[in-house]
N, C-alpha and C positions, 0 to 999 in steps of 0.2 A: 463316287470316285473308285471304290473297290471293284465295282463291276467293270469299269473301264480297264483297270489293270488286269483283271481276269480275262477279258476279251482279247486284249493286246497280247497277253502271254499265250493264250490258245492260238492266236493267229501266227505268232512267231514259231511255236512248236509245229504247227501245220506246215508252214513254209519250209522249215528245216527238214521235216519228214519227206515232203515232196522232193526237195533237192537231193536228199540222200537216197531215196528209193528209186527215183526216176530222173536222173540228171539230164538226160537228153530231152525229155519232155519239158523240164524246168527251163532249160536253155532255149527251147523253142518259144516258150511263153515270154521269156525276157526279150527275145528277138522280136516277137510280135508287138510287145509293148513299145520298144524303141522305134519300130517301124511306124506305129501309130503316132507317136510323138513327132517323128520326122515328117510324116504326111501332114499333120496338123500345122506344123511350123511352115511348111511349104505353102499350104493353102492360105495361111495368114499373110505370108509374104506376097503371094500373088494378089490377094485382095487389096493389100495396101498399095501395091504397085498400080493396080487399076484405079484405085481411089485417087491417087496423085495425078494420074493422066487426065 
């Protein structure tokens, strides 16, 4: 349990460090993540539509 807390704390510190030192790059990564989620949702919707037909 202690290792999990340590890893999560290190991850939070790393994310904050990246956001503070390179905000443009961090914003690009967030945009990329949301674009991937959007593409996946679109693909699932298209699959379900074709499945119903």
